[in-house]
Every structure is written in structure tokens, then in C-alpha cells.
N, C-alpha and C positions, 0 to 999 in steps of 0.2 A: 290703586284698584279703588280704597276708602273714599279718595277723594271724586273719584268718575263717578263712584256708586250716590253719594252725596251730591253730585249734581245735574242725573239722571234721575234722581226715584221722585223729586219734585215735578218733572215735565211730564206731559199728557201722551209722550211715544206709548205704544203697546208695547207689550214685554217680548214679543218676537221681534221686535226691532232693536229694544233695550239690551239684550242679551247679547245676540252678534255683535251688533257695534260696540259695545262694552267691551268682550273679548279683542276685537281686531285693534279699538283703541289704546289698551292697555298695553298689548304686545309690539304693536310700534312705539310707542313710549318708551318701553323697556329696552327694544333695539337701539333707538335713538341717543337712552342713558348711556349703552354701550358706546356709540360714539362718539358720544360728548367726552366719555371718561378717556378715551384713545387720543383725543383731541387735545385733551385736556394734559395730558402724560408728556407729550408731543411742543406741546408751549411752554411747558414749568422750564426749560431753560434759556427760555428766552429772556430779557429786561423787562421790569416789574411793566412801564408803562404797555410797552408791548403785548404782552401776556395780558393786560386789563383789555385794552382795544380789543384783541382778539377774542377773548371769551365773551364779551357783547356781542360781537359780530356773530358767533358760533352761537348765543344762544337764541339772539333775533331769528338767526336762518333757522335755527331747528326748531323755534316756535311756531313759524310759518309754515314751513315742513310738515308737522305735527296738525295744524290747523287744517291745513289744506287737506291731508289725510282723511281727518276725521268726519271734514263737508263731503267730501268723495264718498266714501265707504257710504256713509250715512244716507246720500240721495240716489246710493245704489241699490241698499237694502228694501227703499221706499219704490224703486223699481223706476224712479225717475231719470232722465236724461241730464246733460250737465245743466244746472243752474247756477246762476252768479250768485255770489253771498250780499246781503246787504252788509251796509255798512256798521248797524247795530248787531247783527249777527257776526261779523268779521270782527268789532271792537270785544264783545262778547266772548267769544271762542279763544280769541288772540288771549287776550288778559287772564285768562284761564290757564292755558295754555303755557305763559310767559310765568303765570305763579306756580303752577307746579314743577316748571324746570329749575327758575330759582329757588324752589324750597329744597330739590334736591340736590341742586351745587350746593347749596349751603352746607347741606348734611355731607355731601361728598367730602369736600375739603375739611370740616371739622371731625369728622373718620380719620382720613387722610392725615392733619396734622395730630391725631391723637397717636396712629400707629408710627410716624415718624418721629414722636417723640419716644416712643414706647422703644423702637429700634435703637435710638440713642442714648437710651437709659443702659440698655444692654450692652449695647456695644462699649461704652464708659466701664459698666460694671467686670466685660470682658475684659479690656485692655489693664484695668486697675489689677482682677486677677493674676494676669499673667506678669505685670511689672511685678507683684508680688513674688512672684512662683521665682522671678528671675534674680529679685535680690536674696532670696531665701539661698537659692543656689547657692550667688554669689558668698554669701557669708557663710554657708559650710564649706565650699571649696577654699575659703581663706582660714579655717581651722584646721584642715589637713597638711599643708605645708608645714604647719607650724611646728606640731607635734612628729610628724616626720622628720624637722630639723633636726631637733633636740634630742630624739631616740638616735640618728645615724651621728649625731657628735657623741652623745654616750658611747656606743659600737665603738667609734675609732679610739676614744680616750681608752675601753678595754683592750682593744688590740697591743696600743702604744703602751699598755702595760703588760703586756703578753699576757695576758689573762683570757685564754682563748674558748673555755669552755662556757666561760660567761658571756662572752660576746657572740658566739653562736647560740645559748639560750636565746640571748636577747633580739637577735637577727632572725628566730624562727618564733619569735611573739611578735615581731613587726610586723613579719609577714601575713601572719594572722589581721593585724590590723589594719592593713591594707588588702588585704581580702575583704574587709568588712568596710572599707571607706567606699570601695570600688563596686560592690555590688549592691548596695545600699543607697535606693534612692534618695537624695537630700530632702527631697519634700514629703518622705515615708517616715510614720511615726509606728515605732518600735517598743514590743512588750517591754515593760521596766527589767524583768529577768533578763532580758536580754542585753539592755544597755548596763546593766549589772555584770553580766560575763564581760562583755569588750572592755569594761571598765576594769575588771581584776586581768584580764590581759596586758593593758596598760601598767597597771600598779607592778604585775612582775617583770616589766623591763624595767620600771625605776627602783623595783627591791632589789636587783641586780647591780645595777648603779648605785644607790646608797647602802645596801645590807644592811648592817644593825641598826644605821642609824634614823630609819623610817618604820613606821608600824601603823598599819591601815586597820581599824575597825568598821564594817559593814552591817549593818542592819536592816532588811527590809520585813513592814509586814507582811503578812503570807497573801489578805487580801489585795496587796497591791500589785503584786506579781504580773499579773495579765493588764494591768493600765497600760495605756499607751502615750508614749512621750516623744518629745522630737527626740531626732538620733543623735549621738554625740552631745549630747545636754549638757552632761556631769561631769565627763573626761575632761573638757575643757578647765572647769573648775577648781580640780584636783591637781590638774598641770602647773595652773596662777600660785595654788597655795603654794605649790614643790619650788618654784620656780622665784617667788617672789617674796615666800614667809619662810623659807628654810636658812636656820644660821649654819655656817661654818662648823662650828664647834657644840652643836646641840642636837639632841635625837628629837625627829619632828613624831608627834604623833597626829594622823588624820582620821576623823571621826566622819562616817558617812551614814545617816540616816534618812527614813524612806516610810512616811505613814500617812496614814490616810484618816481625814475625818469626816463630817456628812455633807460637807461641802465642796472641800478641797485637797489635793494632794500637796503633801509638804515634802520638800527633798532640802535637807541639811547637810552644811558640810562643815565644818569648823576645823581647826589645826593649833596646835602650839608654837606656831613663827611668831615670827615679828610684829603680826599683826598690821591692821591698815593705820597707816601713818593718818595721825587728826590735823597736822599743822599744814598739808598741802592734799588736795584735791586726790583720792583714794583713787590708783590706778594699778591694777595688776593685768596689764598684759591686753590681746585682744580678746582673749577668749570670756573674759567678763562682757565686755563691751557688744561682743559679738551674741551672746549669750542673752544678752536684756535687748539686741534689735530683734534676733529673731522669735521672740517668746511674744515682742508689741506687733509683732506682723501676723502671727498665727493665733493669738488669744486677746488681743486690743486693751482695754484697760480691766480686761477680768482677769488676767495674772497681776502678782505681784512678788517685787522682790525687797527684802529687805538684809542688810549687811550690817557689823558693827564689830568691836574688838570684845573678847572674852573678859570678867572679872580675872581671871588668872594669867592673861595672857593670851596671845594667838588671836586669831578672826575668826569669824565665823559668817556665813551666808545662808539665806533660806530664799526659797522658789515656792509658792504656793500657786497652784492650779488650779483652775474648776474643773471638779470631778465630773460634771456634764460632757464635759469635751476629750475625757479620757477614755470611754468604751469602746 
């Protein structure tokens, strides 16, 4: 529209011709670009050379058609019959039409490339998100058989020892764990008070197993209760402490502290067991490894895991999560 006005304003044609001719001209140009857009889409699957050749043919054809429409409508508005164009008029009008169609084509492909890149970026982000979800689910489901096997094995041991009441108690607690596992989405975060509740259920099972050889102290700051963390995050860490740190002839004390600072949530697990072995790479089962992988997928580099041995023996581990991702 602006281009046509810039061409027509300097001319000597009366406005009674200008206005209707401008409307017809712009309308025809719009319809031609719609046809070109459809033709460009149809030729997009062809080979590059074929596509370039077809685009040139389409542009030249559209230019000639548009130029003839402009000329015929102008003569009709003046009330003239058919008048052939001079070579000067043909060159001037055709070059103007070609310039506008080339400019439109350039804008069309610039916008198309931008939108295609944006779509590819969105698809890549969606694929990454789906892959991350699948990996998180895999890691969570990998934990479930782990503690299930240990718990069932402990129940079998009690049955062999003919300690039926303890076996029934453990079985009931195990059912609670399984119910929680089945009805909790692996990608869903749970409140800390819920995580601690299911942790206590697990510890009740282990308490039946170890009796007076196990002592657990849990301390949770009141402001932390409603903060959200990945489900079954703490339980595997406690299980690892029992499995790899428990001495056969010694009582074990496990201390769990959950506290909040201005910028982070701190989850600390300490025990009085064997501690990490400094002579070789510390490894405490799949629970700790899965915990590290899950947190890396969910929080990236904004989380921190520290671990070591206490001065008086035993091992400690501290997870730091960003407070702004837990509300």
C-alpha cells in the first residue's frame, strides 16, 4: 500500500482515478501474494535447483500478470478501450511490480525461516523435557525394587525366626510404603512433612529388623514442613546408611536434620557407622547415585551435595536445594 502511494502521488493522475486504481491494484497484489505463498509451499519439497527455477518462473509470471492487471484497470477507469503499452511503460511498470514481489518474497522467507527455527527450538525443548521426565521416572522406579527387596528379605528372616508379630507389623508397614509408591507420581514433589512421614514408616520396618541396635533422631524446622522436595529423596539415603554403614556388633544412631536458610533448604543425614572408605571411591549403593542424578536433572547446577566422615566416626551427607524452587 505504501509503495503504491509513493509511486502514484508524484504522478499527474486525478484522485478520482488514483483511489479506485490503488484499491484494485493493492487487492490484486494481495491475491497474487496469496497464490505465490501457496505455490512456494507446494514447491518446498523439490530439489534446491528445481525450487529456485520454479520460484523465478512464478515470480516472472506473477509480475507480468500484475502489470497487465494494472494497465487494463487504469485504461478501464479512464474509459479507454484496449491500448497497448509502450516499451517504456512496460519496463517501468514491470520493474515496479517485480521489485515489490521480490521484496515480499524476501520478507516471506525471512519470516518463514524465523518461524521454522522457533518451531524447531520448541520441539527440541519439548523432546528434552520428555527425555528428562522419562529419565526421572526410570530413576524413581529403580529405587522401588531396591527397598522392596530389602524389606521382604527382612520379613522372610523374621518368619524363619518364628517372630510372627514382628513379621506382620513389618508387612503392614511395607504395604503402606507400596501404597505410597504406587499412588505418588515419580515426577511430583511432596511436602517435607509427607516425606518424613513415609520415612518414619520405612524406619519402623527397619526398627523391627534391628530392634535396639538402631536409634533414629529426626529434627525438622517448622518453616520447612510445607516446602516441596522430590518424593522418596531421603529414604534411600537412610537405607544406604543402614546397608553400608551398620556394624554387626555395634548400635547405630542416625540423625536427620532438615533446616532452612535464607537461600537454601538443608537436608542432613549423619550416622555413627563405618563411614566412607577414603582408600577407594566412596560408593553406597544405587540410592546415593540416583539421588545425585535426580537432583541434577531437576535442579541443574543450583543444588549441592556434600559428604564426608565425622570426626568421631560415621558418615555424613548434606543436600542443599535452592529455596526458590521449593515453594
